[in-house]
Backbone as JSON, one array per atom type, in Angstrom:
{
  "sequence": "MPTTESAEFLKQELNKIEKWEKDQKGLWFWEKIGRIPFAILDKLTPKFIQDKIGIALDELGSYIQTGGQYLISEKTIFKKFKLENEVTSLEQVQQLPLLKMDETAEELRNSRKRVATIQGATTGFGGIFTLAIDIPVLLGLSLKVLQEIALCYGYDPKEKSERIFIVKCLQFTSSDVVGKKAILEDLTNFSSEAKNNRIISQLQGWREVVMTYRDNFGWKKLFQLVPIAGVVFGAFINRSSIQDVAETGIMLYRKRRILERMHQKEGLGEA",
  "N": [[-11.73, -17.91, -88.39], [-10.2, -14.87, -86.8], [-9.23, -14.93, -83.2], [-9.8, -12.89, -80.55], [-7.8, -11.87, -79.08], [-4.57, -10.01, -78.01], [-2.16, -9.7, -80.07], [0.43, -8.8, -78.53], [-0.85, -9.88, -75.91], [0.19, -12.47, -76.92], [2.17, -12.66, -77.36], [3.43, -12.18, -75.03], [2.74, -14.44, -73.6], [3.78, -16.88, -75.09], [6.47, -15.82, -74.41], [6.22, -16.83, -71.31], [6.11, -19.21, -71.87], [8.6, -20.3, -73.3], [10.38, -19.26, -71.12], [10.01, -21.36, -69.55], [10.7, -23.61, -70.98], [13.28, -23.04, -70.89], [13.86, -23.79, -68.41], [13.85, -26.59, -67.86], [15.82, -27.51, -68.78], [17.72, -27.79, -67.16], [19.18, -30.18, -65.27], [18.09, -32.0, -62.3], [20.45, -33.46, -59.93], [19.35, -35.95, -58.37], [18.1, -37.17, -60.79], [20.21, -37.95, -62.61], [21.06, -39.48, -61.72], [19.69, -41.66, -61.32], [18.75, -43.72, -62.97], [20.37, -45.25, -62.94], [20.17, -47.67, -60.49], [18.25, -48.85, -61.44], [19.39, -51.2, -63.1], [19.66, -52.65, -61.14], [16.84, -52.83, -59.92], [16.29, -54.42, -62.34], [17.58, -57.24, -62.71], [16.02, -57.72, -60.49], [13.88, -58.34, -61.18], [10.56, -60.13, -61.07], [10.16, -62.59, -63.74], [7.41, -62.08, -65.08], [6.58, -59.54, -64.52], [8.28, -58.55, -66.23], [7.17, -59.18, -68.53], [4.89, -58.17, -68.52], [5.56, -55.78, -68.81], [6.92, -55.46, -71.26], [3.95, -55.79, -72.53], [3.19, -53.07, -72.75], [5.16, -52.1, -74.12], [4.25, -52.76, -76.48], [1.65, -52.05, -76.6], [2.05, -49.34, -76.74], [3.5, -49.06, -79.12], [1.01, -49.83, -81.1], [-0.91, -48.14, -79.88], [0.83, -45.83, -81.79], [-0.26, -46.17, -84.12], [-2.83, -46.91, -84.27], [-4.03, -45.82, -82.6], [-5.33, -47.21, -80.7], [-7.03, -49.19, -77.88], [-6.2, -46.48, -76.41], [-7.64, -43.95, -76.76], [-9.52, -41.27, -76.65], [-12.88, -40.25, -75.6], [-14.1, -37.46, -77.41], [-16.45, -35.54, -76.54], [-16.96, -36.0, -73.62], [-14.97, -33.91, -72.84], [-15.55, -31.57, -74.3], [-17.34, -31.41, -72.69], [-16.46, -30.57, -70.27], [-16.06, -27.77, -70.71], [-16.73, -24.56, -69.32], [-18.98, -22.97, -70.36], [-21.39, -20.44, -71.5], [-22.87, -21.28, -74.1], [-23.05, -25.0, -75.45], [-19.76, -26.57, -76.13], [-19.28, -28.09, -79.03], [-17.52, -29.21, -80.87], [-14.48, -29.38, -81.92], [-13.65, -27.31, -84.24], [-15.17, -25.18, -82.62], [-13.89, -25.53, -80.14], [-10.9, -24.28, -81.03], [-11.26, -21.64, -81.61], [-11.67, -20.57, -79.16], [-11.2, -18.25, -76.67], [-7.94, -18.28, -75.13], [-7.02, -18.37, -72.64], [-9.58, -19.78, -71.54], [-9.25, -22.23, -72.45], [-6.72, -22.53, -71.36], [-7.74, -23.19, -68.63], [-9.7, -25.05, -68.36], [-7.95, -27.38, -69.27], [-6.57, -27.29, -66.83], [-7.89, -27.65, -65.03], [-8.02, -30.63, -65.75], [-6.12, -31.88, -65.3], [-5.67, -31.53, -62.65], [-7.65, -33.31, -62.03], [-6.42, -35.88, -63.08], [-4.49, -36.01, -61.25], [-5.48, -36.93, -59.02], [-6.77, -39.17, -59.32], [-4.09, -40.51, -60.42], [-3.14, -40.56, -57.95], [-4.42, -42.29, -56.35], [-4.27, -44.54, -57.42], [-1.6, -45.35, -57.45], [-1.0, -45.1, -54.88], [-2.78, -47.87, -54.56], [-1.73, -49.79, -55.92], [1.03, -49.9, -54.78], [0.69, -50.68, -52.67], [1.09, -53.96, -52.56], [3.53, -54.16, -53.14], [6.35, -55.5, -54.67], [4.67, -57.66, -56.35], [2.08, -55.84, -57.31], [3.48, -54.07, -58.83], [3.47, -54.74, -61.35], [0.76, -54.62, -62.21], [1.07, -51.69, -61.99], [2.84, -49.96, -63.61], [2.46, -50.32, -66.88], [-0.34, -49.22, -66.43], [0.15, -46.35, -65.33], [1.38, -45.68, -67.6], [-0.7, -45.79, -69.57], [-2.77, -44.1, -68.21], [-1.18, -42.01, -68.73], [-0.94, -41.34, -71.05], [-3.68, -40.82, -71.82], [-4.63, -38.73, -70.24], [-2.89, -36.72, -71.89], [-3.83, -36.89, -74.56], [-6.48, -35.36, -73.72], [-5.43, -32.9, -72.82], [-4.61, -32.2, -75.3], [-6.81, -31.81, -76.89], [-8.26, -30.2, -75.56], [-6.71, -27.76, -76.43], [-7.8, -27.58, -78.8], [-6.57, -29.92, -80.61], [-6.77, -32.93, -82.86], [-6.79, -36.0, -81.5], [-6.92, -38.09, -82.91], [-5.91, -38.51, -84.84], [-2.79, -39.32, -86.46], [-0.56, -37.99, -86.39], [-0.86, -36.16, -84.13], [-0.8, -38.27, -82.45], [1.54, -38.95, -82.46], [3.14, -36.39, -81.27], [2.07, -36.71, -79.04], [3.77, -38.51, -78.04], [6.06, -38.03, -78.05], [5.65, -35.78, -76.16], [5.99, -37.58, -73.92], [7.73, -38.65, -74.12], [9.69, -36.41, -73.53], [9.15, -35.29, -71.13], [10.36, -37.67, -69.59], [13.17, -37.32, -70.35], [16.44, -37.07, -70.21], [18.94, -33.77, -70.23], [20.06, -33.2, -72.73], [17.98, -35.37, -74.15], [15.72, -33.47, -74.09], [16.09, -31.31, -75.02], [16.58, -31.77, -77.83], [14.05, -33.29, -78.52], [12.58, -30.62, -78.02], [13.11, -29.2, -79.85], [12.36, -30.55, -82.46], [10.06, -30.46, -81.81], [9.71, -27.89, -82.05], [8.82, -26.38, -84.82], [6.45, -28.17, -85.47], [4.16, -28.26, -87.08], [4.49, -28.31, -89.5], [5.32, -30.04, -92.93], [7.84, -30.96, -93.63], [9.29, -31.46, -90.87], [7.15, -32.76, -89.84], [7.77, -35.49, -91.1], [9.98, -36.06, -90.24], [9.64, -36.23, -87.92], [8.34, -38.63, -87.62], [9.84, -40.58, -89.45], [12.2, -40.38, -87.01], [10.36, -41.97, -84.63], [10.15, -44.55, -85.58], [11.75, -45.66, -84.07], [10.47, -46.46, -81.66], [10.33, -48.24, -79.63], [12.26, -47.65, -77.8], [11.18, -44.82, -76.41], [9.49, -45.98, -74.42], [10.93, -47.7, -73.12], [12.47, -45.61, -71.78], [10.88, -44.06, -70.59], [10.41, -45.83, -68.82], [12.88, -46.69, -67.26], [12.89, -44.04, -66.19], [11.45, -44.77, -64.23], [13.86, -45.79, -61.51], [15.48, -45.32, -59.26], [13.33, -44.72, -57.63], [11.09, -46.3, -57.76], [12.46, -48.57, -56.65], [11.7, -48.22, -54.01], [9.17, -48.75, -54.16], [8.72, -51.43, -53.97], [8.65, -52.65, -51.89], [6.03, -53.63, -49.65], [3.38, -52.24, -48.38], [4.89, -49.83, -47.37], [4.97, -49.06, -49.89], [2.93, -48.04, -50.67], [2.93, -45.19, -49.93], [5.1, -44.25, -50.65], [4.49, -45.19, -53.53], [2.1, -43.5, -54.21], [2.98, -41.18, -54.04], [4.7, -41.02, -56.13], [3.14, -41.62, -58.66], [1.75, -39.27, -58.47], [3.29, -37.5, -58.81], [4.67, -37.92, -61.43], [2.1, -37.88, -63.41], [1.54, -35.63, -62.87], [3.83, -34.05, -63.85], [3.94, -35.02, -66.75], [1.5, -34.02, -67.26], [1.82, -30.78, -67.39], [3.96, -30.79, -69.26], [2.03, -31.2, -71.71], [0.44, -29.26, -71.6], [1.99, -27.39, -71.57], [3.75, -27.16, -74.02], [1.47, -27.59, -76.06], [0.06, -25.61, -75.59], [1.99, -23.55, -76.56], [2.38, -24.59, -79.36], [-0.31, -23.89, -80.01], [-0.85, -20.79, -79.61], [0.98, -19.65, -80.9], [0.1, -20.65, -83.48], [-2.0, -18.73, -83.58], [-0.64, -16.24, -83.73], [0.82, -16.29, -86.22], [-1.83, -16.52, -87.95], [-2.24, -13.86, -87.23], [-0.67, -11.93, -87.89], [-1.02, -13.26, -90.76], [-3.25, -11.4, -91.4], [-2.16, -9.16, -91.1], [-2.3, -7.8, -89.15], [-0.77, -5.78, -86.59]],
  "CA": [[-11.61, -16.41, -87.9], [-9.29, -14.89, -85.32], [-9.83, -14.13, -82.04], [-9.67, -11.31, -80.19], [-6.49, -11.86, -77.99], [-3.9, -9.52, -79.09], [-0.49, -9.93, -80.51], [1.04, -8.53, -77.35], [-0.31, -10.88, -75.39], [-0.26, -13.74, -77.4], [3.97, -13.06, -77.68], [4.17, -12.41, -73.62], [2.13, -15.94, -73.0], [4.69, -17.18, -75.43], [7.76, -15.97, -73.45], [6.07, -17.62, -70.05], [6.2, -20.64, -72.49], [10.05, -20.22, -73.55], [10.99, -19.35, -70.13], [9.66, -22.7, -69.0], [11.36, -24.48, -71.43], [14.61, -23.25, -70.57], [13.93, -24.35, -67.0], [13.47, -27.96, -68.3], [17.42, -28.02, -69.62], [18.22, -28.25, -66.53], [18.85, -31.44, -64.63], [18.48, -32.4, -61.07], [21.3, -34.52, -59.79], [18.99, -37.11, -58.44], [17.43, -37.32, -61.58], [21.13, -38.15, -63.19], [22.09, -40.98, -61.19], [18.09, -42.0, -61.25], [18.87, -44.64, -63.83], [21.51, -46.47, -62.42], [20.01, -48.45, -59.71], [17.43, -49.15, -62.24], [19.81, -51.99, -63.69], [19.59, -53.66, -59.85], [15.58, -53.76, -60.33], [15.82, -55.11, -63.42], [17.84, -58.12, -62.16], [15.67, -58.56, -59.16], [12.2, -58.3, -61.14], [10.46, -61.54, -61.66], [9.49, -62.59, -65.26], [5.75, -61.89, -65.23], [6.34, -57.89, -64.27], [9.19, -57.82, -67.32], [6.16, -59.73, -69.41], [3.99, -56.79, -68.4], [6.56, -54.34, -69.48], [6.48, -56.09, -73.11], [3.29, -55.55, -73.32], [3.28, -51.92, -72.31], [5.93, -51.47, -75.33], [3.43, -53.48, -77.75], [0.25, -51.47, -76.3], [2.23, -48.16, -77.06], [3.39, -49.15, -80.82], [-0.29, -50.25, -81.21], [-1.43, -46.51, -79.96], [0.77, -44.35, -82.52], [-0.44, -46.7, -85.58], [-4.1, -46.9, -84.74], [-4.95, -45.36, -81.4], [-5.63, -48.74, -79.83], [-7.53, -48.95, -76.21], [-6.49, -45.62, -75.41], [-8.22, -43.3, -77.11], [-10.78, -41.26, -75.49], [-14.36, -39.61, -76.16], [-14.44, -35.72, -77.59], [-17.71, -35.28, -75.91], [-16.74, -36.07, -72.6], [-13.94, -33.51, -72.65], [-16.19, -30.95, -74.58], [-18.59, -30.89, -71.77], [-15.58, -29.72, -69.25], [-15.41, -26.2, -71.18], [-17.63, -23.93, -68.52], [-19.49, -21.95, -71.26], [-23.27, -20.76, -71.8], [-22.94, -22.2, -75.15], [-22.36, -26.09, -75.47], [-19.09, -26.78, -77.1], [-19.56, -29.41, -79.79], [-16.6, -29.5, -82.24], [-13.1, -28.93, -82.39], [-13.62, -25.96, -84.5], [-15.2, -24.72, -81.66], [-12.66, -25.18, -79.37], [-9.87, -23.59, -81.77], [-11.87, -20.41, -81.33], [-11.89, -20.24, -77.38], [-9.77, -17.74, -75.37], [-6.79, -19.14, -75.01], [-7.65, -18.73, -71.15], [-10.49, -20.69, -71.26], [-8.53, -23.7, -72.84], [-6.23, -23.16, -70.07], [-8.67, -23.1, -67.51], [-10.28, -26.52, -68.57], [-6.8, -28.19, -69.22], [-5.79, -27.02, -65.37], [-9.08, -28.79, -64.17], [-8.14, -31.97, -65.81], [-4.57, -31.84, -64.62], [-5.92, -31.49, -60.95], [-8.28, -34.13, -61.26], [-5.95, -36.63, -63.01], [-3.27, -35.72, -60.42], [-6.24, -37.8, -57.9], [-6.62, -40.21, -59.8], [-2.87, -41.23, -60.14], [-2.48, -40.68, -56.45], [-5.07, -43.25, -55.38], [-3.84, -45.75, -58.21], [-0.5, -45.57, -57.09], [-1.18, -45.93, -53.94], [-3.28, -48.92, -54.51], [-0.82, -50.86, -56.18], [1.83, -49.68, -54.13], [0.19, -51.71, -51.41], [1.22, -55.06, -52.88], [4.96, -54.6, -53.66], [6.75, -55.92, -56.28], [3.66, -58.14, -57.13], [1.6, -55.04, -58.17], [4.53, -53.25, -59.48], [3.42, -54.88, -62.61], [-0.02, -53.22, -62.79], [1.83, -50.4, -62.33], [3.48, -49.36, -65.13], [1.05, -50.1, -67.94], [-1.62, -48.65, -66.15], [-0.15, -45.75, -64.91], [1.84, -45.37, -68.81], [-2.57, -45.37, -69.63], [-3.03, -42.77, -68.05], [-0.21, -40.58, -68.83], [-1.26, -41.25, -72.6], [-5.12, -40.38, -72.05], [-4.37, -37.13, -70.29], [-2.41, -35.83, -73.45], [-4.73, -36.57, -75.23], [-7.38, -34.67, -72.81], [-5.21, -31.97, -72.94], [-4.65, -31.74, -76.63], [-8.71, -31.79, -77.08], [-8.63, -28.75, -75.05], [-5.94, -26.65, -77.14], [-8.22, -27.93, -80.62], [-6.46, -30.41, -81.42], [-7.42, -34.37, -82.48], [-5.49, -36.99, -81.1], [-7.57, -39.29, -83.87], [-4.43, -37.73, -86.07], [-2.1, -39.84, -86.36], [0.31, -37.11, -86.35], [-1.06, -35.89, -82.69], [-0.43, -39.28, -81.25], [3.21, -38.82, -82.56], [3.34, -35.48, -80.88], [1.65, -37.15, -77.52], [4.62, -40.01, -77.62], [7.14, -37.29, -78.2], [5.42, -35.09, -75.08], [5.62, -38.28, -73.0], [9.28, -38.92, -73.95], [10.61, -35.25, -72.85], [9.16, -35.49, -69.39], [11.55, -38.74, -68.79], [14.77, -37.37, -71.2], [17.84, -36.19, -70.0], [18.83, -32.29, -70.67], [20.09, -33.37, -73.83], [17.3, -35.29, -74.43], [14.68, -32.47, -73.77], [16.59, -29.89, -76.05], [16.52, -32.89, -79.33], [12.56, -32.84, -78.45], [11.96, -29.48, -78.28], [13.74, -28.78, -81.66], [11.7, -31.39, -83.22], [8.33, -29.85, -81.77], [8.99, -26.08, -82.5], [7.97, -26.24, -85.81], [5.86, -29.4, -85.54], [2.63, -28.54, -87.91], [5.05, -28.28, -90.92], [5.8, -31.18, -93.36], [9.32, -31.5, -93.16], [9.02, -31.43, -89.39], [6.22, -34.27, -89.23], [8.27, -36.59, -91.88], [11.44, -36.26, -89.81], [9.59, -37.4, -86.4], [7.75, -40.11, -88.15], [10.99, -41.67, -88.93], [12.62, -40.95, -85.85], [9.85, -42.77, -83.79], [10.42, -45.82, -85.65], [12.39, -46.67, -82.77], [9.36, -46.09, -80.6], [10.64, -48.73, -78.13], [13.08, -46.27, -77.26], [10.57, -44.17, -75.96], [8.87, -46.81, -73.33], [12.67, -47.97, -72.21], [12.97, -43.99, -70.97], [9.88, -43.62, -69.41], [9.89, -47.2, -67.83], [13.83, -45.95, -66.68], [12.74, -42.99, -65.48], [11.44, -44.62, -62.14], [14.9, -45.7, -61.54], [15.43, -45.93, -57.45], [12.2, -44.2, -56.62], [10.37, -47.13, -58.2], [12.77, -49.69, -55.83], [10.88, -47.83, -52.9], [7.49, -48.75, -53.96], [9.07, -52.8, -53.96], [8.35, -52.69, -50.21], [4.7, -53.79, -49.15], [2.64, -51.07, -47.36], [5.44, -48.22, -47.27], [4.88, -48.9, -51.19], [1.87, -46.9, -50.61], [3.25, -43.9, -50.03], [6.29, -43.69, -52.44], [3.37, -45.41, -55.15], [0.87, -42.42, -54.29], [3.89, -39.84, -54.59], [5.74, -41.11, -57.19], [2.26, -41.37, -60.02], [1.32, -38.0, -58.73], [4.13, -36.03, -59.66], [4.74, -38.34, -62.88], [1.28, -37.65, -63.9], [2.2, -33.76, -62.88], [5.27, -33.79, -64.72], [3.16, -35.25, -67.9], [0.26, -32.69, -67.61], [2.37, -30.02, -67.1], [4.48, -30.85, -70.25], [1.32, -31.08, -72.21], [0.0, -27.83, -71.7], [3.03, -26.04, -71.79], [3.81, -27.15, -75.71], [0.12, -27.58, -76.55], [0.05, -24.2, -75.76], [2.97, -23.3, -77.0], [1.37, -24.44, -80.83], [-1.9, -22.72, -80.15], [-0.28, -19.56, -79.5], [1.86, -19.41, -82.59], [-1.16, -20.33, -84.76], [-2.68, -17.56, -83.53], [0.18, -15.15, -83.91], [0.73, -16.61, -87.52], [-2.75, -16.14, -88.21], [-2.72, -12.45, -86.69], [0.1, -11.93, -89.39], [-1.25, -12.86, -92.09], [-4.02, -10.34, -91.59], [-1.64, -7.69, -91.43], [-2.06, -7.06, -87.6], [0.67, -5.52, -85.58]],
  "C": [[-10.78, -16.21, -86.86], [-9.9, -14.42, -84.29], [-9.37, -13.13, -81.72], [-8.47, -11.22, -79.26], [-5.34, -10.85, -79.16], [-2.69, -9.97, -79.22], [0.41, -9.7, -79.6], [0.51, -9.14, -76.38], [-0.53, -12.26, -75.42], [1.53, -13.69, -76.76], [4.15, -13.06, -75.62], [3.66, -13.97, -72.76], [3.05, -16.87, -73.52], [6.04, -17.1, -74.91], [7.44, -16.72, -72.31], [6.85, -19.29, -70.71], [7.66, -21.54, -72.33], [10.96, -20.25, -72.3], [10.74, -20.6, -69.77], [10.53, -23.67, -69.54], [13.09, -24.34, -71.2], [15.08, -23.51, -69.47], [14.02, -25.36, -67.06], [15.15, -28.47, -68.6], [18.11, -28.21, -68.62], [18.08, -29.14, -65.73], [19.1, -31.98, -63.01], [19.68, -33.3, -60.41], [20.66, -35.64, -59.58], [18.62, -38.01, -59.95], [18.95, -37.54, -62.79], [21.54, -39.17, -62.96], [20.15, -41.99, -60.85], [17.89, -43.28, -61.77], [19.76, -45.52, -63.35], [21.03, -47.76, -61.36], [18.22, -49.29, -60.09], [17.54, -51.03, -62.83], [19.32, -53.28, -62.66], [18.14, -54.1, -59.85], [15.43, -54.48, -61.07], [16.15, -56.49, -63.41], [16.88, -59.09, -61.09], [13.91, -58.79, -60.14], [12.13, -59.62, -62.2], [9.7, -61.36, -63.58], [7.96, -62.03, -65.8], [5.57, -60.27, -65.06], [7.27, -57.93, -65.92], [7.92, -58.76, -68.87], [5.23, -58.46, -69.76], [4.66, -55.4, -69.15], [6.47, -54.35, -71.04], [5.57, -55.59, -73.53], [2.82, -53.82, -73.47], [3.9, -51.1, -73.86], [4.75, -51.63, -76.65], [2.24, -52.47, -77.94], [0.59, -49.77, -77.15], [2.44, -47.99, -78.95], [1.98, -49.29, -81.61], [-1.15, -48.45, -81.33], [-0.73, -45.66, -80.9], [0.03, -45.19, -83.94], [-1.99, -46.68, -85.73], [-4.95, -45.99, -83.36], [-5.35, -46.03, -80.28], [-6.51, -48.42, -78.66], [-7.69, -47.38, -75.74], [-7.23, -44.28, -75.96], [-9.59, -42.99, -76.65], [-12.1, -40.33, -76.33], [-14.18, -37.9, -76.21], [-15.22, -35.27, -76.63], [-17.44, -34.81, -74.65], [-15.86, -34.66, -72.15], [-14.34, -32.16, -72.63], [-16.94, -30.12, -73.68], [-17.61, -30.05, -70.68], [-15.87, -28.07, -69.14], [-16.82, -25.87, -70.31], [-18.19, -22.53, -69.49], [-21.02, -21.96, -71.18], [-23.43, -21.27, -73.16], [-22.19, -23.64, -75.39], [-21.48, -26.31, -76.68], [-18.96, -28.65, -77.79], [-18.87, -30.04, -80.6], [-15.53, -29.25, -81.78], [-12.9, -27.78, -82.86], [-14.05, -24.9, -83.48], [-14.07, -24.33, -80.97], [-11.54, -24.6, -80.21], [-10.31, -22.06, -81.51], [-12.0, -19.55, -80.18], [-11.01, -19.49, -77.03], [-8.97, -18.8, -75.4], [-6.87, -19.63, -73.06], [-8.37, -19.4, -70.51], [-10.05, -22.33, -71.18], [-7.82, -24.17, -71.6], [-6.91, -23.65, -68.6], [-8.98, -24.75, -67.04], [-9.07, -27.48, -68.87], [-6.17, -28.31, -67.7], [-6.71, -27.97, -64.7], [-8.63, -30.46, -64.37], [-6.84, -32.4, -65.43], [-4.59, -32.17, -63.28], [-6.58, -32.76, -61.01], [-7.47, -35.65, -62.07], [-4.91, -37.13, -61.84], [-3.95, -36.88, -59.32], [-6.14, -38.9, -58.26], [-5.45, -41.69, -59.99], [-2.62, -41.42, -59.21], [-3.38, -41.76, -55.72], [-4.75, -44.47, -56.15], [-2.3, -45.82, -57.57], [-0.38, -45.94, -55.56], [-1.66, -47.73, -53.5], [-2.47, -50.17, -55.14], [0.57, -50.57, -55.9], [1.94, -50.7, -53.0], [0.82, -53.31, -51.14], [3.12, -55.34, -53.35], [5.45, -54.37, -54.63], [5.69, -56.77, -57.13], [2.95, -57.23, -58.38], [2.19, -54.41, -58.93], [3.96, -53.37, -61.22], [1.77, -54.6, -63.33], [0.2, -52.1, -63.05], [2.04, -49.28, -63.3], [2.57, -49.3, -66.28], [-0.33, -49.56, -67.37], [-0.91, -47.35, -66.01], [1.07, -44.52, -66.79], [0.21, -45.21, -69.61], [-2.47, -43.89, -69.79], [-2.61, -41.64, -68.21], [-0.75, -40.54, -70.61], [-2.75, -40.62, -72.59], [-5.01, -38.72, -71.63], [-3.67, -36.18, -71.33], [-2.84, -35.63, -74.05], [-5.94, -35.63, -74.91], [-6.91, -33.26, -72.86], [-4.6, -31.53, -74.65], [-6.35, -31.62, -77.17], [-8.78, -30.03, -76.46], [-8.08, -27.56, -75.48], [-6.55, -26.77, -78.59], [-7.73, -28.63, -81.24], [-6.79, -32.05, -81.46], [-6.39, -35.5, -82.19], [-5.85, -38.61, -82.15], [-6.78, -39.4, -84.76], [-3.23, -38.55, -85.92], [-0.91, -39.0, -86.0], [0.13, -36.31, -85.19], [-0.74, -36.86, -82.14], [1.09, -39.23, -81.22], [3.52, -37.53, -80.93], [3.06, -36.12, -79.19], [2.76, -38.16, -77.19], [5.81, -39.18, -77.02], [6.79, -36.55, -76.47], [5.76, -36.17, -74.01], [7.15, -38.42, -72.89], [9.74, -37.94, -73.05], [9.89, -35.05, -71.59], [10.38, -36.84, -69.18], [12.75, -38.2, -69.35], [15.37, -36.58, -69.98], [18.07, -34.66, -70.58], [19.1, -32.33, -71.91], [18.64, -34.0, -74.88], [16.09, -34.58, -74.74], [15.48, -31.6, -75.06], [16.31, -30.49, -77.66], [15.07, -32.56, -79.77], [11.91, -31.83, -78.62], [12.46, -28.88, -79.26], [13.14, -29.34, -82.31], [10.53, -30.78, -83.18], [8.16, -28.66, -81.8], [8.06, -26.02, -83.39], [7.28, -27.45, -86.28], [4.53, -29.76, -86.6], [3.73, -28.31, -89.66], [5.38, -29.54, -91.63], [6.66, -31.71, -92.9], [9.36, -32.18, -92.14], [8.16, -33.02, -89.26], [6.66, -35.88, -90.02], [9.39, -36.91, -90.84], [10.94, -37.22, -88.36], [8.89, -38.17, -86.65], [8.78, -40.62, -88.15], [11.88, -41.56, -87.53], [11.65, -42.33, -84.96], [9.72, -44.28, -84.68], [10.72, -47.12, -85.03], [11.62, -46.49, -81.73], [9.8, -47.09, -79.37], [10.99, -48.06, -77.18], [12.65, -45.7, -76.16], [9.93, -44.96, -74.35], [10.0, -47.14, -72.42], [12.72, -46.85, -71.36], [12.33, -43.91, -69.92], [9.7, -44.54, -68.32], [11.67, -46.92, -66.77], [14.13, -45.01, -65.87], [12.75, -43.44, -63.67], [12.64, -45.09, -61.61], [14.58, -46.33, -59.75], [14.17, -45.18, -57.12], [11.24, -45.68, -56.78], [10.89, -48.74, -56.67], [11.98, -49.09, -54.14], [9.68, -48.64, -52.5], [7.57, -50.29, -54.22], [8.59, -53.22, -52.57], [7.06, -52.54, -49.7], [4.17, -52.48, -47.94], [3.73, -49.92, -47.42], [5.72, -47.87, -48.57], [3.59, -47.82, -51.02], [2.25, -45.75, -50.75], [3.9, -43.64, -51.11], [5.12, -44.07, -53.37], [2.39, -43.91, -55.6], [1.82, -40.98, -54.75], [4.31, -40.11, -55.55], [4.33, -40.87, -58.94], [1.84, -40.31, -59.77], [2.1, -37.5, -58.97], [4.54, -36.69, -60.83], [3.66, -37.95, -63.66], [1.57, -35.59, -63.68], [2.96, -33.53, -64.05], [4.46, -33.59, -66.95], [2.29, -34.16, -68.2], [1.23, -31.46, -68.42], [3.1, -29.92, -68.63], [3.76, -30.76, -71.61], [0.71, -30.02, -72.54], [0.87, -26.88, -71.84], [3.04, -26.18, -73.75], [2.25, -27.65, -76.66], [-0.53, -26.09, -76.88], [0.49, -23.19, -76.53], [2.37, -23.33, -78.71], [0.37, -23.66, -80.71], [-1.3, -21.51, -80.26], [0.45, -19.34, -80.82], [1.01, -19.74, -83.78], [-1.42, -19.06, -84.9], [-1.58, -16.26, -84.0], [0.45, -15.04, -85.65], [-0.47, -15.93, -88.22], [-3.25, -14.37, -88.26], [-1.64, -11.74, -88.01], [-0.29, -11.89, -90.44], [-2.96, -12.13, -92.47], [-3.49, -9.22, -91.42], [-1.61, -6.88, -90.14], [-0.39, -6.68, -86.84], [1.16, -6.32, -84.78]]
}
């Protein structure tokens, strides 16, 4: 069943996303050098923290394969939609107006930013010792918010292909300008079988995703190693990290939904 949104409206919204994509291809100077100090952090990091990072790597691999401990409940997200009639299935979500999807996704983004702020402040209090907790927790929160956004736009994280898309969104957030361009090319026609097969092949090296994600902390995490002062930096870093992850998820899932609706209208012969 086609939505009532016009082809012109969908095209305008797609143009906004494409403009955002172009903006992502620029890289701030501090991001270019942000990974350098991490080599120092790596040498200073105790083995138990390295072990925690290893666990995060294993958990991401498990997430791609089975969903692991990070899969969330659909019903919780369906209740977030402010509608007269209760939403009970993904099929219903897929027929909702785009603006209603955006509204719910935005509400979730703001909610998860607050959670990340509190979590970052809490783990920042203990300096290097609580940093071991922070990395896997932030990774888990990032995966969960991307799943929530997927559901807001009518996509099912229980499907392996969607979990791959989610990990690619996570990778996009922490990639440099070259990486962002490559990932955008991969995700442009994600629904096609050929593209899916290629992405699955690329993610055989999924450990690189977490290593890139970890390295993105760079010098910012060095500040969090200082007890007490780490509260401020931890809160800011985690809040901004979830903000970036959620924004990426909203833009890329929104683009998929818009393109699918445009294709539906073309199939019906609408100008």
